[in-house]
N, C-alpha and C positions, 0 to 999 in steps of 0.2 A: 147494774148494782150501784145501788145507792150508799153512801157513807162507809167506797172500801176500806178506810183506813189503811194501814201498809200493809192491805191483800192477808191475812190469814184466812178468811172463808172464801178471796177470790180465788185462792191457789187451787182450792179442792172444785171449785165449780166451775171453772173458765171449761174443763178439760172432760165436760161434758155438753158443751154446747158449739153451737154452729159458729156463733161472732157473740163477744163477747165485751161489752162498752160499761167500765167501771171505772165511777164518779166518787167523786170528795169536796166539800169545802176548801179545808188544812190543805196548800200545798206543799206545807213539809211530809204531810202522812202521804198524798201523793206519790211524791217521789220517791220518796223512801217505798212505797211499792211498785214503784213503775223498776225500779232498780235491783230488789226481790226476783219479781216475778218475769225480769228482760225474758226470760228463754220461752214462753207465752207467747202466744199471741192475743195479746189482749190492746184494745183502743182506748188509754186513760182521760178523761174528763176532768177541767177541774168547773162540778156546778154545785150547786145549793138547790137539794133536794126539794126546797119549797119554791126554787123558782127556776128549769134549765130549757134548755131547749135544741133536744139531738136532732129532729127535725127528720126523725123518723120513729115505727111502731117494733114495740118487742113482745113475743109472745111471754116471755114471763121479766117481772120486773121482782130483784129480791133489797131488802131492808134488813139486815143482820145486826145483831146484838144490841136490842135496844133499840138501833139508833133514833128509830121513830119517837122516842120521847125523849128527842131534843129540842122536839118542836114547842114555843114553850106555852101556847093558848089554843083553843078549838080554832083560833081564824090561822093559822098556821099550821095548823094539821090538814085543815079543810086545801091549804092550798097546794101542800105537799100531796094529796088525794088527787086532785084535780091535775095535776100537772104527773102524775102518773097516770090518770085517766088516759090524757091525752097521748101517752105513749104506748098506752098497750093496742093490740090487735084485738077484734071482738074474739071473748071467751077467753082471753088471755087477766095471766093472776098475777097479783099483787104479791108477794110472799113475805112475814114477816113477825118479828116479835113484839112482844110488848110489857111492861112491868105490869104482875095485880097488881089489884089498888092494897093488896093484901104490906105490901112492903114497906107501904107507909108507918103500919102498925110496928111491923117485923124492927124497921129499923130508928124507929123515935127516941130512943136511946142510942144510938150511937152505934158504930162500927168501926174498929181500928183494925190496921194491918200496918208492919212493919218489913220491910227489907230494901232487897238490895238488886240494884239495873247496872253495867256494866261501871261498877267500884263507885256507882252515887247512891248513897245512902235514902233512902225515903219514908214518910206515913203517907197513910193514905186513913181517910176520915170518909164516912159514910152514915147520911141524917140526912131524916128527913122535918119537914117543918109544909102544914099543910098538902098541898096535893101537889108537893117538888119532892124529890129525890135528888139531895146534892151531896157532890163529890170531890172532896178538896185533897191533891197532893201537896205535898210540901215537900224539896229537894234538895237533900244537905248539901248544897257544891261549896258553899263556903261556912261562915260563920253566922250568916241569916240565909235561913231556905228560900228556894224561891218558892212561890207558893201559884199554883194551878185549881182552879174550882170551875167544872162542870156541869148543868142542872137541867135534870130532866123534871118533864112533868108527865103526871101518870093519870091515864083518862078512866073514868069507867067504860064500864059494858055501856047502859044509856050512852054516853057522849061519843063511841065509837059506833054504834049501831046507828047513829042520828047520820055521820060522816058518812059511812057508808051504808048508802040509801038500799030500802031491797028493792027498793025499782030499776038502782042499778047494779049493786053488785051481792052476787051470792059469798054468802061468807059459810069460810069451816076452820071453827076453831077446837086447837086442842089443847090442854096445859103439857108439862116438860114428862108428864109420865103417858102422855099417850092418850089422856082420858078426853073425851068430846064434850065442849060445850065451853059456856064459860062458866067454867068449875073453879075450886081451890088452884094454887099453887103459886109457883113462884112468876113463872109467866104466861104469857099468853100467844101461843104459835099461829097465826095465823094465813091461811091461803083464802083471799079476794079474788074469786072472777068477776071478770069484766061480762056482765050478760049480753048476749049478742042482739042490736037495733035493729032494727028494719025500718 
């Protein structure tokens, strides 16, 4: 699993696997996942999806929660896909989800949410700028908020099909309603199968 975060998806997928390796670029998140899932047989690795070397191949590689969109441009996306390809068995699948380009329009005017986590008040602001979705978190721990910003790049159908070329990959695409193809929705859920080469 790439970009496992604190293990929300990991905890459901691990019991379905004979061997499970969970990776993330953020050491703090990885530590939280290890603590939370200590009862499960998981190998945790600190790794960047764009540059990882696990010295083995897998039948499935998962990247959930639109984490693929954290690749900031096509060059980074190509590096991620090349790394995935190098770690997949023939006919293996890369399963991931990405934001639909319509979300750039949806959040052009911005979206704001407020709440509380562990007695800390927060404000979350989501907005779009060009081909980016920008997530701003304001954590009110003192007089002035601590600000975190995360930026995701939204890729078009054409860009995804270019990176997952048809000579190498077979794509199955659905939206969140199970409608097949690059159709309208909030996200595209994609299973990219690596074609067997002879």
